[in-house]
C-alpha positions, 0 to 999 in steps of 0.5 A: 521483480527482477527479470533475471533469466540466469540458469540458477533461477531456471526452473524446467517444470516438467522434471521439477514437478516429477521430482516433487511428486510426493509434496500435496503443494505441487498436486495440480499446478500447471493446470491452476498455472494455465488457469490464472494466466488464460483469464488474465490474457482474456480480461477477466476479473479475477476469482481466485482462479475457480474459474473452470476452463476445458482441456482444449482451452488450456491449451491454447496456453503455452508456457515456452520451453516449459520454463519458468524463472524463479525470484527471491523478492518482490517489491510492491509500489502503494499510495499511503494515506496521506498520498505519499509514495512507498514501497512494500519488500515481499521476500518468501523467508522473511516476509511472505504474507500479502493482502489484496482486494476479495472478489467475493459475491454476496448476497445484499440482504446480508452483511458484506464479507471482509474486504481482503484476501489474505496469502502467503506468498511460496513463489515468485515467479516470470515466465515467457507465455504465448496464446493461440486462439484459433478460432478468433485468429488470436495470437499474443506472446508476452512475459507474465509476471505470478506469484505461487501461493497458499491461501488463508481464509477467515476465523471460521468459528463466529468469532468477531473482530473490529472496532466494535467487538476490540479483536484483531481479525482472524485468519488460518491457513485453509484446509483442503480436507475441510474447506472447498477453497483451493488452498493453493493458487495463483496471484498477478502481482499488480493487485498486491496491496501490500504485505502484511503482518501477522501475528501467531495466535498462540493460545491456540493449536499448532496443526498440519492444516491437512496438508502433511510432509509438504517442503513446499508449503513449509520451507521455513518450518523444522515441525511441518506443522503451522500456528492454526490462527494468526492474528492480522496486525492492523496496527503495525503502521499508519497506512494500514491502520487507516486501510482498516479504519477507512477514511484515509486520502491517499487510499481513493483506489480502495475505497468502496473496500475501505469505507466497509469500516466507517460503520465499524465504530466503538462507542466512545468513537460514535459519542466523540463523533455526535459531539465534534458534529455538535461543536461545528454546527453551534453558531460562533459567540457574537463577538468573534463573528464580529471580530472576524467580519471586521476583519474581512472588510478590511482585507477586503478593503487593502485588496480593493485599494492597493495604492493607499499609503500606509506603514507596511509592518513587515519591513517597517518603511512609510511610502512617500509622495515621491515614491521613495521608501525612508528618509535621506537619513535612512538611506545614508545608514544603509549606504555607509553600512554596505559599504563597511560590509564591502571593506571587510570583505574584501580584507578577509579575501586578502588575509587569511582563509578565516573569512571563508570559515565565517570568523572573518569578523573576530 
């Protein structure tokens, strides 16, 4: 994220909120933002900003000059499944959907929840933040980056998805009139795993999802409507595939999340894994074992006796008793060939530039 502070990307909070006071997406913007910043300043785990603070605690968070700075793009570095360093670009107009690890509490006796959360980025910001706690004497002054997002919720219709069910995960915008979960919130950019590709469920309907007439929540919508549901495209590339398959060596940082999918296997997968395990456990035929044993013994003997005079198969020469390689005739032919090569090289240097082009021998 760029830290440019040009006048064009400055937002004065109070005038901006007053200008958009009729937009439902702006409701409680400052309180939600301070809740998010305070959670991070106190070093607490991210819980989608559902932490409740008193007004006195929120007053300890001061946004310098009541000013935030907006940016158009955010670049996310990540490690791919095969240990390569890769990068995603988050753009407010063309690629604004993200995924991050979920932090939901669940009953150990029940199936664990889906390991990822999904959101649409509405704004990319940074601000200068001051935190003052008179009781503990804490004073912090730092720049903080944050994303303003609209949350997606998992499909609540009971539809199963995954490899065994042969269905893609399905998400939809949270309707604040039907769901108590916060529809809008803030995210630390450091928690973003990757950009995610969502496919609209065109078999479903479109609606305003309880947020009518919102230019901030739907900057790219012409009719003020959203698709009710989207499919998460797990096949967009190999790294995304492995994040929903499990087993990627480069996903060590999210190992617990990707292991969630290891038990979700189709019947064909399970049969293949059982057959592969059975083949590995079967002993090799006797003739193969004998050949491997002989080769191991030969390699061990060569390693223990490196001075044994024997023919080198790579270079086709034999060391004699004096330690010199090849016969006198062989050495004479080598010297004569070298001298001829030197003569040709000198002719090329004295003549035209054909030698420099590799055409001196023609």
